[in-house]
N, C-alpha and C positions, 0 to 999 in steps of 0.2 A: 509949463507946469512943472513943478518939483517931482522927483521920482522918490518913492519911499522904499527904503531898504527892505528887503525879504525878513530880516530879523525883527523889524518893526512891525511888519504884517503880522508876524507870528505873536508879538506881544499884543496887538491889537485883537487878534482872535482869542487869546486868553482872556483879555478884557472883555469881550463880548460875552464869553463864556459864564464869567462872573457875574455881570451885570444882568444877564438874561435869567441867572438863577436867582439872583437878589429881588428883581422886579416881578419874575414870574409872568404868566399870561396876563390878558386884560381881564376885567370883571367877568364878562361873559365867557371867556375861555375857561377861567378859572371855575366858575359854577358848573360849565358843561363838563369838566373833568372829574368834579366831586359826584355830578349825577351820574357819570359811566361808572366811576368806582363803587357808587352805592349798590349797584345790581352785583358786584362782585363780592362784597362783604356779606357773610351769612348771619350775622348778629347785629343788634341794634347798637348805635353809638351812644357812649355815656356822655355827661354835660360837658366834660373837658374836651372830648374830641369835637363835639358840635361848637363849643367856644373857639377852638383852634380854627375850624373852617371859617366861621364868620370873621375872624381876624384875618385869616388869609384873603377873603374876598374883600375886606375893607382895604388891606394893603394893597391889593391889585387895584382898586379902584382910585386909590390916592395918587398913583404915579401919573403925572401930568403927560398928556397926549404929546407934547413937543419931546419928551424924553424917549418915548416909544418910536416916534417918527425919527429921531436922531439914531436910535439903535438900527432900525431898518435900514437907515442910508448907510451907516457905517458897514453893515453886514454886507450890503451891496458892493461897497468898494472893496472890501476884503475878499469877497467872493470873486470878484473881477480881477484881482491881482493875481491869481494863479494857485498852483498847489502849495501846500506845506512842504519846506525842505527838509526841516529837522524832525519829521515823523520817525517814531520808533519803529513802525512797521508800515508794510505797504498795504495791508488789510484795510479795509473801509471800516470805520468805526464812527460812533456817534456820542457826543457829549450831551448828557441828559442830566436834570437835576432830580435827585431822589427825594425821599419823603421827609429827610432832615435838612434839606435845602443845600446838599453838598453835590458837586459836580461829580458825575460818575460816567465811565466810558463804557458804552454798550457795543461789544462786537458784532 
């Protein structure tokens, strides 16, 4: 079996972050996320916001399962490969996708 260089693993981590941000959760996860958020928002949604939610759920539903399984498999490989060597800090942080579909680092 061929060994993957650590720099390539780090590129794969970045790729996974981007892909996960683009495809989001599956349809049920997306619906659940909006259901949880609806309890936080203290006003009714306008029609544009409702349309964006519907589009987001449709986008999540349109991602083929084989793509989601491939992302999961790649995550497993990257996770088993060890720690990131070019991290800027030693503190633990998490990559999340914000409301505008941009990657954001949470400390």
